[in-house]
N, C-alpha and C positions, 0 to 999 in steps of 0.2 A: 748715554744713549744706549739703549739695548738693541741688540742685533736678533732678528729673527731669522732662523735658517729653515729652509723649506728643501726637504728631500724630493727631489723629482724622481717618482717610479716610472720605470719602463712600462708602457702599457702591455698588459697580458694578451699574448697572441692565443687565439682560438686553437684549441685542438680539434682537427678535422677528422682524425681516424687514431686508431690504437695498433701498435704493432703486434702482429700475431704471435710473434716469436717472444719479445720481452714484456709485452704489454704496456710498453712506455708511450707516451703521447707522440703524435706526428702533427706538424704545424704546416701552415700553408706554406707552399713554394719549396717544402723540403723535398729532397731526392730520395725515392724509396725503390724497393723491387716489388712488381705485382707477379705473383706466382701463378703457375697453370692452373693451381686450384682456385684462384682469384684472390687469396689472401695478400695483404700488404704488409711488409716489413721494412724496418731501417735498412738503407743501403749502406750497410758496413758489415765487415767480415764477421763479426761476432753474432749478430742476429741471422745471418744467412746459415753459418754453419751450425748454430744451435736450431734453428727451424728445419734443416736437412737432417740433422742427426736425430731428430724426434722422428721426422716423417719416414726416414729410411731405416732406421735403427741398426746402423751398421755394426759389426762385430769384428773385433781385431785378431786374426788369426793368421797361421804360415798359409803360403799359397799351396802347399800339400794338403793341410786340413780343409781348405776352401774348394780344393778340386775333389776331395773325397764326399763332401757334404753337398755338391753340385748335383 
């Protein structure tokens, strides 16, 4: 007697949006950040940090140099 093995695949979830930070998929019921500019990003520290870094373009320098440049 032969055996037939059927692999059951999980149904693919529909992508409802793309993260404006990493461009990764956002799925239904996923927790996200909606930013002041209306963009939606994944609700994790990496995407928030990357987005903020691009948007604000912070520079690392001493407080003395920062006060001099203010």
